[in-house]
Biopython code that builds the backbone (N, CA, C, O; Angstrom):
import numpy as np
from Bio.PDB.StructureBuilder import StructureBuilder

atoms = [
    (1, "MET", "N", (-23.243, 18.582, 8.998)),
    (1, "MET", "CA", (-24.047, 17.784, 7.801)),
    (1, "MET", "C", (-23.685, 18.549, 6.588)),
    (1, "MET", "O", (-23.687, 19.780, 6.542)),
    (2, "ALA", "N", (-23.392, 17.805, 5.657)),
    (2, "ALA", "CA", (-22.995, 18.022, 4.278)),
    (2, "ALA", "C", (-24.204, 19.177, 3.765)),
    (2, "ALA", "O", (-25.382, 19.086, 4.110)),
    (3, "GLU", "N", (-23.590, 20.409, 2.762)),
    (3, "GLU", "CA", (-24.682, 20.552, 2.213)),
    (3, "GLU", "C", (-24.938, 20.037, 1.324)),
    (3, "GLU", "O", (-24.211, 19.175, 0.829)),
    (4, "HIS", "N", (-26.726, 20.628, 0.547)),
    (4, "HIS", "CA", (-27.025, 19.859, -0.720)),
    (4, "HIS", "C", (-26.169, 20.166, -1.576)),
    (4, "HIS", "O", (-25.316, 21.008, -1.294)),
    (5, "ARG", "N", (-26.197, 19.564, -2.798)),
    (5, "ARG", "CA", (-25.439, 19.924, -4.190)),
    (5, "ARG", "C", (-25.743, 21.188, -4.892)),
    (5, "ARG", "O", (-25.068, 21.894, -5.641)),
    (6, "ILE", "N", (-27.181, 21.292, -4.353)),
    (6, "ILE", "CA", (-28.403, 22.324, -5.591)),
    (6, "ILE", "C", (-27.672, 23.393, -4.706)),
    (6, "ILE", "O", (-27.832, 24.431, -5.347)),
    (7, "PHE", "N", (-27.049, 23.657, -3.726)),
    (7, "PHE", "CA", (-26.827, 24.950, -3.351)),
    (7, "PHE", "C", (-25.462, 25.501, -4.158)),
    (7, "PHE", "O", (-25.301, 26.715, -4.283)),
    (8, "ALA", "N", (-24.629, 24.684, -4.622)),
    (8, "ALA", "CA", (-23.366, 25.275, -5.208)),
    (8, "ALA", "C", (-23.935, 25.344, -6.638)),
    (8, "ALA", "O", (-23.570, 26.301, -7.321)),
    (9, "THR", "N", (-24.929, 24.293, -7.269)),
    (9, "THR", "CA", (-25.314, 24.569, -8.708)),
    (9, "THR", "C", (-25.144, 25.807, -9.222)),
    (9, "THR", "O", (-24.816, 26.663, -8.400)),
    (10, "PRO", "N", (-25.294, 26.207, -10.540)),
    (10, "PRO", "CA", (-25.278, 27.479, -10.922)),
    (10, "PRO", "C", (-26.767, 27.637, -11.395)),
    (10, "PRO", "O", (-27.364, 26.934, -12.210)),
    (11, "PHE", "N", (-27.261, 28.803, -10.644)),
    (11, "PHE", "CA", (-28.888, 28.970, -11.148)),
    (11, "PHE", "C", (-29.140, 28.937, -12.960)),
    (11, "PHE", "O", (-30.139, 28.497, -13.528)),
    (12, "ALA", "N", (-27.959, 29.518, -13.582)),
    (12, "ALA", "CA", (-28.096, 29.361, -15.096)),
    (12, "ALA", "C", (-28.321, 27.782, -15.208)),
    (12, "ALA", "O", (-29.352, 27.341, -15.716)),
    (13, "ALA", "N", (-27.524, 27.124, -14.816)),
    (13, "ALA", "CA", (-27.813, 25.421, -15.039)),
    (13, "ALA", "C", (-29.200, 24.996, -14.876)),
    (13, "ALA", "O", (-29.707, 24.028, -15.443)),
    (14, "VAL", "N", (-29.872, 25.923, -13.923)),
    (14, "VAL", "CA", (-31.433, 25.279, -13.835)),
    (14, "VAL", "C", (-32.466, 26.112, -14.383)),
    (14, "VAL", "O", (-33.570, 25.627, -14.630)),
    (15, "TYR", "N", (-32.215, 27.297, -14.590)),
    (15, "TYR", "CA", (-32.967, 28.019, -15.174)),
    (15, "TYR", "C", (-33.501, 27.778, -16.560)),
    (15, "TYR", "O", (-34.718, 27.621, -16.665)),
    (16, "PRO", "N", (-32.797, 27.731, -17.566)),
    (16, "PRO", "CA", (-33.374, 26.907, -18.942)),
    (16, "PRO", "C", (-34.725, 25.616, -18.707)),
    (16, "PRO", "O", (-35.771, 25.414, -19.323)),
    (17, "MET", "N", (-34.083, 24.937, -17.527)),
    (17, "MET", "CA", (-35.057, 23.825, -17.191)),
    (17, "MET", "C", (-36.510, 24.142, -16.760)),
    (17, "MET", "O", (-37.463, 23.423, -17.060)),
    (18, "TYR", "N", (-36.626, 25.621, -15.813)),
    (18, "TYR", "CA", (-37.553, 26.301, -15.678)),
    (18, "TYR", "C", (-38.293, 26.788, -16.872)),
    (18, "TYR", "O", (-39.492, 26.559, -17.029)),
    (19, "VAL", "N", (-37.619, 27.414, -17.653)),
    (19, "VAL", "CA", (-38.292, 28.142, -18.728)),
    (19, "VAL", "C", (-38.968, 26.769, -19.766)),
    (19, "VAL", "O", (-40.070, 26.859, -20.307)),
    (20, "GLN", "N", (-38.123, 25.628, -19.882)),
    (20, "GLN", "CA", (-38.630, 24.334, -20.842)),
    (20, "GLN", "C", (-40.012, 23.870, -20.330)),
    (20, "GLN", "O", (-40.957, 23.434, -20.988)),
    (21, "LYS", "N", (-39.901, 24.070, -18.974)),
    (21, "LYS", "CA", (-41.213, 23.299, -18.532)),
    (21, "LYS", "C", (-42.376, 24.106, -18.564)),
    (21, "LYS", "O", (-43.447, 23.500, -18.564)),
    (22, "ALA", "N", (-42.400, 25.750, -18.601)),
    (22, "ALA", "CA", (-43.133, 26.617, -19.033)),
    (22, "ALA", "C", (-43.565, 26.823, -20.159)),
    (22, "ALA", "O", (-44.622, 27.414, -20.379)),
    (23, "GLU", "N", (-42.681, 26.290, -21.163)),
    (23, "GLU", "CA", (-43.016, 26.095, -22.495)),
    (23, "GLU", "C", (-43.767, 25.624, -22.909)),
    (23, "GLU", "O", (-44.843, 26.008, -23.366)),
    (24, "ARG", "N", (-43.061, 24.191, -22.759)),
    (24, "ARG", "CA", (-43.871, 22.774, -22.534)),
    (24, "ARG", "C", (-45.694, 23.024, -22.396)),
    (24, "ARG", "O", (-46.377, 22.491, -23.270)),
    (25, "LYS", "N", (-46.101, 23.487, -21.765)),
    (25, "LYS", "CA", (-47.237, 24.018, -21.330)),
    (25, "LYS", "C", (-48.079, 25.187, -21.977)),
    (25, "LYS", "O", (-49.259, 25.487, -21.796)),
    (26, "GLY", "N", (-47.092, 25.772, -22.805)),
    (26, "GLY", "CA", (-47.892, 26.871, -23.810)),
    (26, "GLY", "C", (-47.687, 27.995, -22.736)),
    (26, "GLY", "O", (-48.669, 28.735, -22.668)),
    (27, "ARG", "N", (-46.348, 28.416, -21.610)),
    (27, "ARG", "CA", (-46.696, 29.515, -21.260)),
    (27, "ARG", "C", (-45.098, 30.354, -21.754)),
    (27, "ARG", "O", (-44.579, 30.030, -22.823)),
    (28, "THR", "N", (-44.536, 31.271, -20.979)),
    (28, "THR", "CA", (-43.487, 31.826, -21.720)),
    (28, "THR", "C", (-42.187, 32.481, -21.125)),
    (28, "THR", "O", (-42.284, 33.293, -20.205)),
    (29, "ARG", "N", (-41.345, 32.235, -21.492)),
    (29, "ARG", "CA", (-40.042, 33.018, -20.621)),
    (29, "ARG", "C", (-40.122, 34.360, -20.060)),
    (29, "ARG", "O", (-39.364, 34.881, -19.243)),
    (30, "GLN", "N", (-40.934, 34.733, -20.502)),
    (30, "GLN", "CA", (-41.303, 36.258, -19.897)),
    (30, "GLN", "C", (-41.977, 35.811, -18.387)),
    (30, "GLN", "O", (-41.546, 36.219, -17.308)),
    (31, "GLU", "N", (-42.838, 35.116, -18.516)),
    (31, "GLU", "CA", (-43.730, 34.609, -17.520)),
    (31, "GLU", "C", (-42.741, 33.987, -16.579)),
    (31, "GLU", "O", (-42.812, 34.378, -15.413)),
    (32, "VAL", "N", (-42.101, 33.356, -16.786)),
    (32, "VAL", "CA", (-41.352, 32.623, -15.796)),
    (32, "VAL", "C", (-40.547, 34.036, -15.270)),
    (32, "VAL", "O", (-40.765, 34.423, -14.122)),
    (33, "ASP", "N", (-39.731, 34.694, -16.035)),
    (33, "ASP", "CA", (-38.808, 35.796, -15.420)),
    (33, "ASP", "C", (-39.638, 36.724, -14.463)),
    (33, "ASP", "O", (-39.032, 37.372, -13.609)),
    (34, "GLU", "N", (-41.077, 36.816, -14.581)),
    (34, "GLU", "CA", (-41.632, 37.686, -13.843)),
    (34, "GLU", "C", (-42.119, 36.560, -12.511)),
    (34, "GLU", "O", (-42.732, 36.950, -11.517)),
    (35, "ILE", "N", (-41.871, 35.712, -12.651)),
    (35, "ILE", "CA", (-42.213, 35.268, -11.252)),
    (35, "ILE", "C", (-40.588, 35.535, -10.693)),
    (35, "ILE", "O", (-40.182, 36.498, -10.041)),
    (36, "ILE", "N", (-40.058, 34.717, -11.028)),
    (36, "ILE", "CA", (-38.254, 35.097, -10.148)),
    (36, "ILE", "C", (-38.360, 36.208, -9.568)),
    (36, "ILE", "O", (-38.200, 36.351, -8.356)),
    (37, "CYS", "N", (-38.697, 37.302, -10.529)),
    (37, "CYS", "CA", (-38.591, 38.553, -10.128)),
    (37, "CYS", "C", (-39.225, 39.443, -8.769)),
    (37, "CYS", "O", (-38.861, 40.371, -8.047)),
    (38, "TRP", "N", (-40.636, 38.351, -8.949)),
    (38, "TRP", "CA", (-41.330, 38.758, -8.152)),
    (38, "TRP", "C", (-41.050, 38.186, -6.894)),
    (38, "TRP", "O", (-41.293, 38.798, -5.854)),
    (39, "LEU", "N", (-40.527, 36.991, -6.915)),
    (39, "LEU", "CA", (-39.642, 36.217, -5.984)),
    (39, "LEU", "C", (-38.575, 36.909, -5.089)),
    (39, "LEU", "O", (-38.508, 36.961, -3.861)),
    (40, "THR", "N", (-37.893, 37.341, -5.888)),
    (40, "THR", "CA", (-36.537, 37.622, -5.363)),
    (40, "THR", "C", (-36.172, 39.177, -5.523)),
    (40, "THR", "O", (-35.087, 39.675, -5.224)),
    (41, "GLY", "N", (-37.271, 39.840, -6.045)),
    (41, "GLY", "CA", (-36.573, 41.531, -6.180)),
    (41, "GLY", "C", (-35.900, 41.839, -6.894)),
    (41, "GLY", "O", (-35.679, 43.050, -6.908)),
    (42, "TYR", "N", (-35.200, 41.007, -7.868)),
    (42, "TYR", "CA", (-34.320, 41.141, -9.079)),
    (42, "TYR", "C", (-35.066, 41.602, -10.238)),
    (42, "TYR", "O", (-36.150, 41.078, -10.495)),
    (43, "ASN", "N", (-34.518, 42.676, -11.074)),
    (43, "ASN", "CA", (-35.398, 43.308, -12.597)),
    (43, "ASN", "C", (-34.959, 42.055, -13.437)),
    (43, "ASN", "O", (-34.250, 41.109, -13.093)),
    (44, "ARG", "N", (-35.531, 42.293, -14.544)),
    (44, "ARG", "CA", (-34.866, 41.601, -15.348)),
    (44, "ARG", "C", (-33.427, 41.756, -15.770)),
    (44, "ARG", "O", (-32.767, 40.717, -15.740)),
    (45, "GLU", "N", (-33.013, 42.504, -16.033)),
    (45, "GLU", "CA", (-31.953, 43.182, -16.332)),
    (45, "GLU", "C", (-30.744, 42.413, -15.080)),
    (45, "GLU", "O", (-29.806, 41.685, -15.405)),
    (46, "SER", "N", (-31.071, 42.788, -13.753)),
    (46, "SER", "CA", (-30.165, 42.187, -12.968)),
    (46, "SER", "C", (-30.716, 40.539, -12.802)),
    (46, "SER", "O", (-29.880, 39.855, -12.211)),
    (47, "LEU", "N", (-31.565, 40.023, -13.083)),
    (47, "LEU", "CA", (-31.689, 38.844, -13.168)),
    (47, "LEU", "C", (-30.488, 37.978, -14.208)),
    (47, "LEU", "O", (-29.713, 37.075, -13.893)),
    (48, "GLN", "N", (-30.692, 38.631, -15.481)),
    (48, "GLN", "CA", (-29.982, 38.143, -16.632)),
    (48, "GLN", "C", (-28.798, 38.544, -16.300)),
    (48, "GLN", "O", (-27.957, 38.084, -17.072)),
    (49, "GLN", "N", (-28.193, 39.462, -15.166)),
    (49, "GLN", "CA", (-26.462, 39.199, -14.653)),
    (49, "GLN", "C", (-26.481, 38.487, -14.030)),
    (49, "GLN", "O", (-25.312, 38.108, -13.974)),
    (50, "GLN", "N", (-27.261, 37.696, -13.160)),
    (50, "GLN", "CA", (-27.083, 36.789, -12.546)),
    (50, "GLN", "C", (-26.989, 35.321, -13.215)),
    (50, "GLN", "O", (-26.258, 34.471, -12.707)),
    (51, "ILE", "N", (-27.545, 35.125, -14.058)),
    (51, "ILE", "CA", (-27.751, 34.075, -15.223)),
    (51, "ILE", "C", (-25.827, 34.250, -15.954)),
    (51, "ILE", "O", (-24.796, 33.598, -15.791)),
    (52, "ASP", "N", (-26.132, 35.259, -16.607)),
    (52, "ASP", "CA", (-24.601, 35.387, -17.145)),
    (52, "ASP", "C", (-23.390, 35.333, -16.373)),
    (52, "ASP", "O", (-22.267, 35.173, -16.850)),
    (53, "ASN", "N", (-23.718, 35.497, -14.958)),
    (53, "ASN", "CA", (-22.222, 35.435, -14.358)),
    (53, "ASN", "C", (-22.162, 33.833, -13.640)),
    (53, "ASN", "O", (-21.112, 33.433, -13.137)),
    (54, "LYS", "N", (-23.448, 32.962, -13.661)),
    (54, "LYS", "CA", (-23.308, 31.657, -13.489)),
    (54, "LYS", "C", (-23.094, 31.518, -11.897)),
    (54, "LYS", "O", (-22.277, 30.847, -11.266)),
    (55, "VAL", "N", (-24.147, 32.416, -11.460)),
    (55, "VAL", "CA", (-23.962, 32.366, -9.871)),
    (55, "VAL", "C", (-24.608, 31.285, -9.283)),
    (55, "VAL", "O", (-25.742, 30.985, -9.655)),
    (56, "SER", "N", (-24.052, 30.682, -8.438)),
    (56, "SER", "CA", (-24.682, 29.410, -7.300)),
    (56, "SER", "C", (-26.002, 29.690, -6.727)),
    (56, "SER", "O", (-26.160, 30.841, -6.320)),
    (57, "PHE", "N", (-27.112, 28.762, -6.597)),
    (57, "PHE", "CA", (-28.120, 29.167, -6.052)),
    (57, "PHE", "C", (-27.958, 29.909, -4.717)),
    (57, "PHE", "O", (-28.686, 30.823, -4.330)),
    (58, "THR", "N", (-26.969, 29.423, -4.108)),
    (58, "THR", "CA", (-26.335, 30.042, -2.743)),
    (58, "THR", "C", (-26.209, 31.320, -2.897)),
    (58, "THR", "O", (-26.502, 32.022, -1.929)),
    (59, "ASP", "N", (-25.793, 31.898, -4.014)),
    (59, "ASP", "CA", (-25.377, 33.324, -4.125)),
    (59, "ASP", "C", (-26.631, 34.063, -4.613)),
    (59, "ASP", "O", (-27.107, 35.129, -4.222)),
    (60, "PHE", "N", (-27.038, 33.224, -5.559)),
    (60, "PHE", "CA", (-28.449, 33.887, -6.679)),
    (60, "PHE", "C", (-29.307, 34.517, -5.190)),
    (60, "PHE", "O", (-29.340, 35.703, -4.864)),
    (61, "PHE", "N", (-29.959, 33.355, -4.437)),
    (61, "PHE", "CA", (-30.420, 33.962, -3.241)),
    (61, "PHE", "C", (-29.829, 35.031, -2.156)),
    (61, "PHE", "O", (-30.472, 35.919, -1.595)),
    (62, "ALA", "N", (-28.454, 34.727, -2.002)),
    (62, "ALA", "CA", (-28.008, 35.880, -0.771)),
    (62, "ALA", "C", (-28.078, 37.392, -1.347)),
    (62, "ALA", "O", (-28.357, 38.403, -0.703)),
    (63, "GLN", "N", (-27.677, 37.267, -3.046)),
    (63, "GLN", "CA", (-27.565, 38.337, -3.779)),
    (63, "GLN", "C", (-28.987, 39.008, -3.966)),
    (63, "GLN", "O", (-29.037, 40.180, -4.341)),
    (64, "ALA", "N", (-30.207, 38.252, -3.699)),
    (64, "ALA", "CA", (-31.212, 38.763, -4.308)),
    (64, "ALA", "C", (-31.535, 40.280, -3.165)),
    (64, "ALA", "O", (-31.187, 40.423, -1.992)),
    (65, "PRO", "N", (-32.333, 41.258, -4.090)),
    (65, "PRO", "CA", (-32.642, 42.554, -3.438)),
    (65, "PRO", "C", (-33.618, 42.342, -2.514)),
    (65, "PRO", "O", (-33.565, 43.295, -1.736)),
    (66, "ALA", "N", (-34.364, 41.694, -2.237)),
    (66, "ALA", "CA", (-35.431, 41.402, -1.579)),
    (66, "ALA", "C", (-36.455, 40.197, -1.565)),
    (66, "ALA", "O", (-37.385, 40.250, -2.370)),
    (67, "MET", "N", (-36.370, 39.286, -0.848)),
    (67, "MET", "CA", (-37.782, 37.849, -1.116)),
    (67, "MET", "C", (-38.849, 38.847, -0.956)),
    (67, "MET", "O", (-38.801, 39.843, -0.234)),
    (68, "HIS", "N", (-39.828, 38.463, -1.717)),
    (68, "HIS", "CA", (-41.386, 39.147, -1.395)),
    (68, "HIS", "C", (-41.665, 38.831, -0.161)),
    (68, "HIS", "O", (-41.324, 37.764, 0.348)),
    (69, "PRO", "N", (-42.476, 39.966, 0.578)),
    (69, "PRO", "CA", (-43.031, 39.461, 1.955)),
    (69, "PRO", "C", (-44.170, 38.451, 1.594)),
    (69, "PRO", "O", (-44.519, 37.759, 2.550)),
    (70, "LYS", "N", (-44.726, 38.256, 0.586)),
    (70, "LYS", "CA", (-45.752, 37.196, 0.952)),
    (70, "LYS", "C", (-45.098, 35.597, 0.349)),
    (70, "LYS", "O", (-45.899, 34.884, -0.255)),
    (71, "THR", "N", (-44.258, 35.302, 0.459)),
    (71, "THR", "CA", (-43.293, 33.704, 0.111)),
    (71, "THR", "C", (-44.192, 33.184, 1.039)),
    (71, "THR", "O", (-44.498, 32.025, 0.758)),
    (72, "ASP", "N", (-44.792, 33.672, 2.167)),
    (72, "ASP", "CA", (-45.224, 32.608, 3.432)),
    (72, "ASP", "C", (-46.746, 32.151, 2.534)),
    (72, "ASP", "O", (-47.519, 31.219, 2.752)),
    (73, "LEU", "N", (-46.767, 32.822, 1.869)),
    (73, "LEU", "CA", (-48.188, 32.229, 1.182)),
    (73, "LEU", "C", (-48.240, 31.326, -0.093)),
    (73, "LEU", "O", (-49.211, 31.175, -0.835)),
    (74, "ILE", "N", (-47.089, 30.795, -0.192)),
    (74, "ILE", "CA", (-46.542, 30.025, -1.077)),
    (74, "ILE", "C", (-46.554, 28.458, -0.317)),
    (74, "ILE", "O", (-45.598, 28.185, 0.408)),
    (75, "THR", "N", (-47.455, 27.632, -0.471)),
    (75, "THR", "CA", (-47.846, 26.390, 0.299)),
    (75, "THR", "C", (-47.833, 25.072, -0.704)),
    (75, "THR", "O", (-48.046, 25.296, -1.895)),
    (76, "GLY", "N", (-47.648, 24.019, -0.377)),
    (76, "GLY", "CA", (-48.013, 22.849, -1.242)),
    (76, "GLY", "C", (-46.650, 22.031, -1.388)),
    (76, "GLY", "O", (-45.630, 22.258, -0.738)),
    (77, "VAL", "N", (-46.778, 21.251, -2.151)),
    (77, "VAL", "CA", (-45.911, 20.048, -2.141)),
    (77, "VAL", "C", (-45.035, 20.218, -3.277)),
    (77, "VAL", "O", (-45.454, 20.643, -4.353)),
    (78, "VAL", "N", (-43.767, 19.881, -3.060)),
    (78, "VAL", "CA", (-42.685, 19.689, -4.552)),
    (78, "VAL", "C", (-41.884, 18.783, -4.311)),
    (78, "VAL", "O", (-40.984, 19.029, -3.509)),
    (79, "CYS", "N", (-41.955, 17.621, -4.855)),
    (79, "CYS", "CA", (-41.051, 16.655, -4.820)),
    (79, "CYS", "C", (-41.456, 15.629, -3.621)),
    (79, "CYS", "O", (-40.628, 14.856, -3.138)),
    (80, "GLY", "N", (-42.369, 15.676, -3.329)),
    (80, "GLY", "CA", (-43.072, 15.162, -1.994)),
    (80, "GLY", "C", (-42.913, 15.775, -0.912)),
    (80, "GLY", "O", (-43.079, 15.094, 0.100)),
    (81, "VAL", "N", (-42.653, 16.808, -0.785)),
    (81, "VAL", "CA", (-42.079, 17.563, 0.321)),
    (81, "VAL", "C", (-42.703, 19.164, 0.486)),
    (81, "VAL", "O", (-42.255, 20.141, -0.113)),
    (82, "ARG", "N", (-43.628, 19.170, 1.266)),
    (82, "ARG", "CA", (-44.643, 20.691, 1.769)),
    (82, "ARG", "C", (-43.472, 21.425, 2.178)),
    (82, "ARG", "O", (-42.667, 21.216, 3.086)),
    (83, "VAL", "N", (-43.584, 22.630, 1.020)),
    (83, "VAL", "CA", (-42.805, 23.797, 0.900)),
    (83, "VAL", "C", (-42.675, 24.630, 2.207)),
    (83, "VAL", "O", (-41.757, 25.340, 2.618)),
    (84, "GLU", "N", (-43.851, 24.324, 2.709)),
    (84, "GLU", "CA", (-43.839, 25.256, 3.966)),
    (84, "GLU", "C", (-43.332, 24.799, 5.320)),
    (84, "GLU", "O", (-43.404, 25.508, 6.324)),
    (85, "GLN", "N", (-42.787, 23.512, 5.297)),
    (85, "GLN", "CA", (-42.274, 22.739, 6.060)),
    (85, "GLN", "C", (-41.149, 22.022, 6.396)),
    (85, "GLN", "O", (-40.931, 21.116, 7.201)),
    (86, "VAL", "N", (-39.943, 23.118, 4.952)),
    (86, "VAL", "CA", (-38.439, 22.618, 4.805)),
    (86, "VAL", "C", (-37.965, 23.512, 5.714)),
    (86, "VAL", "O", (-38.347, 24.676, 5.825)),
    (87, "PRO", "N", (-36.931, 22.836, 6.520)),
    (87, "PRO", "CA", (-36.496, 23.856, 7.732)),
    (87, "PRO", "C", (-35.180, 24.723, 7.372)),
    (87, "PRO", "O", (-34.813, 25.802, 7.835)),
    (88, "ASP", "N", (-34.506, 23.772, 6.249)),
    (88, "ASP", "CA", (-33.408, 24.986, 5.871)),
    (88, "ASP", "C", (-33.716, 26.113, 5.166)),
    (88, "ASP", "O", (-34.685, 25.832, 4.459)),
    (89, "PRO", "N", (-33.412, 27.148, 5.014)),
    (89, "PRO", "CA", (-33.957, 28.327, 4.807)),
    (89, "PRO", "C", (-33.720, 28.805, 3.184)),
    (89, "PRO", "O", (-34.516, 29.466, 2.517)),
    (90, "LEU", "N", (-32.564, 28.345, 2.801)),
    (90, "LEU", "CA", (-31.914, 28.205, 1.415)),
    (90, "LEU", "C", (-33.205, 27.466, 0.659)),
    (90, "LEU", "O", (-33.987, 27.926, -0.172)),
    (91, "MET", "N", (-33.121, 26.030, 1.319)),
    (91, "MET", "CA", (-33.544, 24.823, 0.491)),
    (91, "MET", "C", (-35.382, 25.707, 0.461)),
    (91, "MET", "O", (-35.711, 25.513, -0.710)),
    (92, "LYS", "N", (-36.075, 26.164, 0.857)),
    (92, "LYS", "CA", (-37.121, 26.556, 1.404)),
    (92, "LYS", "C", (-37.204, 27.702, -0.016)),
    (92, "LYS", "O", (-37.909, 27.542, -1.012)),
    (93, "LYS", "N", (-36.324, 28.785, 0.240)),
    (93, "LYS", "CA", (-36.384, 29.330, -1.282)),
    (93, "LYS", "C", (-36.543, 28.475, -2.419)),
    (93, "LYS", "O", (-37.531, 28.480, -3.154)),
    (94, "ILE", "N", (-35.484, 27.700, -2.545)),
    (94, "ILE", "CA", (-35.299, 27.053, -3.753)),
    (94, "ILE", "C", (-36.622, 26.186, -4.274)),
    (94, "ILE", "O", (-36.967, 25.958, -5.434)),
    (95, "ARG", "N", (-37.376, 25.697, -2.764)),
    (95, "ARG", "CA", (-38.737, 24.951, -3.017)),
    (95, "ARG", "C", (-39.629, 25.851, -3.370)),
    (95, "ARG", "O", (-40.588, 25.367, -3.972)),
    (96, "GLN", "N", (-39.658, 27.128, -3.190)),
    (96, "GLN", "CA", (-40.485, 28.000, -3.148)),
    (96, "GLN", "C", (-40.845, 28.355, -4.737)),
    (96, "GLN", "O", (-41.939, 28.298, -5.300)),
    (97, "LEU", "N", (-39.669, 28.703, -5.213)),
    (97, "LEU", "CA", (-39.237, 28.905, -6.787)),
    (97, "LEU", "C", (-40.088, 27.522, -7.684)),
    (97, "LEU", "O", (-41.126, 27.423, -8.338)),
    (98, "ASP", "N", (-39.214, 26.799, -7.358)),
    (98, "ASP", "CA", (-39.977, 25.549, -8.131)),
    (98, "ASP", "C", (-41.737, 25.227, -7.909)),
    (98, "ASP", "O", (-42.622, 24.935, -8.713)),
    (99, "LYS", "N", (-41.728, 25.425, -6.535)),
    (99, "LYS", "CA", (-43.455, 25.646, -6.528)),
    (99, "LYS", "C", (-44.502, 26.511, -7.604)),
    (99, "LYS", "O", (-45.512, 26.220, -8.245)),
    (100, "LEU", "N", (-43.635, 27.775, -7.414)),
    (100, "LEU", "CA", (-44.289, 28.820, -8.435)),
    (100, "LEU", "C", (-43.772, 28.432, -10.024)),
    (100, "LEU", "O", (-44.455, 29.193, -10.709)),
    (101, "VAL", "N", (-43.095, 27.803, -10.759)),
    (101, "VAL", "CA", (-42.759, 27.228, -11.677)),
    (101, "VAL", "C", (-43.885, 25.869, -12.122)),
    (101, "VAL", "O", (-44.181, 25.655, -13.298)),
    (102, "ASP", "N", (-44.262, 25.281, -11.305)),
    (102, "ASP", "CA", (-44.944, 24.420, -11.339)),
    (102, "ASP", "C", (-46.189, 24.709, -11.418)),
    (102, "ASP", "O", (-47.000, 24.034, -12.052)),
    (103, "GLU", "N", (-46.476, 25.829, -10.726)),
    (103, "GLU", "CA", (-47.775, 26.495, -11.052)),
    (103, "GLU", "C", (-48.135, 27.202, -12.202)),
    (103, "GLU", "O", (-49.197, 27.468, -12.766)),
    (104, "LEU", "N", (-47.232, 27.377, -12.346)),
    (104, "LEU", "CA", (-47.114, 28.398, -13.836)),
    (104, "LEU", "C", (-47.441, 27.196, -14.811)),
    (104, "LEU", "O", (-48.405, 27.203, -15.577)),
    (105, "ALA", "N", (-46.450, 26.072, -14.683)),
    (105, "ALA", "CA", (-46.836, 25.386, -16.057)),
    (105, "ALA", "C", (-48.041, 24.304, -15.692)),
    (105, "ALA", "O", (-48.117, 23.451, -16.576)),
    (106, "LYS", "N", (-48.876, 24.138, -14.763)),
    (106, "LYS", "CA", (-50.063, 23.714, -14.288)),
    (106, "LYS", "C", (-51.244, 24.703, -14.984)),
    (106, "LYS", "O", (-52.367, 24.247, -15.198)),
    (107, "GLY", "N", (-50.929, 25.947, -15.282)),
    (107, "GLY", "CA", (-51.765, 26.782, -16.066)),
    (107, "GLY", "C", (-52.719, 27.399, -14.948)),
    (107, "GLY", "O", (-53.861, 27.734, -15.262)),
    (108, "ARG", "N", (-52.265, 27.544, -13.678)),
    (108, "ARG", "CA", (-52.637, 28.614, -12.627)),
    (108, "ARG", "C", (-52.544, 29.911, -13.193)),
    (108, "ARG", "O", (-51.522, 30.160, -13.831)),
    (109, "GLU", "N", (-53.504, 30.873, -13.070)),
    (109, "GLU", "CA", (-53.354, 32.581, -13.444)),
    (109, "GLU", "C", (-52.169, 33.147, -12.909)),
    (109, "GLU", "O", (-51.523, 32.622, -12.003)),
    (110, "MET", "N", (-51.822, 34.433, -13.579)),
    (110, "MET", "CA", (-50.477, 34.953, -12.871)),
    (110, "MET", "C", (-50.763, 35.765, -11.651)),
    (110, "MET", "O", (-49.825, 36.061, -10.912)),
    (111, "GLU", "N", (-52.112, 36.192, -11.349)),
    (111, "GLU", "CA", (-52.663, 36.774, -10.285)),
    (111, "GLU", "C", (-52.435, 35.964, -9.268)),
    (111, "GLU", "O", (-51.815, 36.482, -8.339)),
    (112, "LYS", "N", (-52.809, 34.603, -9.119)),
    (112, "LYS", "CA", (-53.153, 33.872, -8.324)),
    (112, "LYS", "C", (-51.137, 33.233, -8.046)),
    (112, "LYS", "O", (-50.767, 32.899, -6.921)),
    (113, "ILE", "N", (-50.650, 33.215, -8.661)),
    (113, "ILE", "CA", (-49.465, 32.527, -8.571)),
    (113, "ILE", "C", (-48.744, 33.702, -7.495)),
    (113, "ILE", "O", (-48.325, 33.519, -6.352)),
    (114, "LEU", "N", (-48.772, 35.072, -8.384)),
    (114, "LEU", "CA", (-48.040, 36.203, -7.514)),
    (114, "LEU", "C", (-48.307, 36.414, -6.029)),
    (114, "LEU", "O", (-47.613, 37.079, -5.261)),
    (115, "ARG", "N", (-49.664, 35.598, -5.686)),
    (115, "ARG", "CA", (-50.475, 35.619, -4.650)),
    (115, "ARG", "C", (-50.758, 37.264, -4.280)),
    (115, "ARG", "O", (-50.261, 37.958, -3.393)),
    (116, "GLN", "N", (-51.924, 37.645, -5.498)),
    (116, "GLN", "CA", (-52.398, 38.854, -5.765)),
    (116, "GLN", "C", (-53.928, 38.989, -5.252)),
    (116, "GLN", "O", (-54.542, 40.045, -5.412)),
]
sb = StructureBuilder()
sb.init_structure("model")
sb.init_model(0)
sb.init_chain("A")
sb.init_seg("    ")
for serial, (resi, resn, name, xyz) in enumerate(atoms, 1):
    if name == "N":
        sb.init_residue(resn, " ", resi, " ")
    sb.init_atom(name, np.array(xyz, "f"), 0.0, 1.0, " ", f" {name:<3s}", serial, name[0])
structure = sb.get_structure()
């Protein structure tokens, strides 16, 4: 089975879209960064390095210091697919990130987005 093309897509190509989606709804880049850092374990500096190096989604998640232990609490539908039912581990991580950014854009409080 062929890999999905998003796996080879540079994270840096999609990151601005996450930021734009949030900013259109009155949220900030800093909030997007906070969500990404919470999910992946990157700090802001290492996140920026990943963006600058234009790593693929595959490498972005493979090099992540540590996925947050509460990722199993990220549930819901993204693009018509239930996040918790995505069978491919990498695609599941990508969908989890998409879901968190969606929640931010919909005005959800950061404490709830970060499952605190």
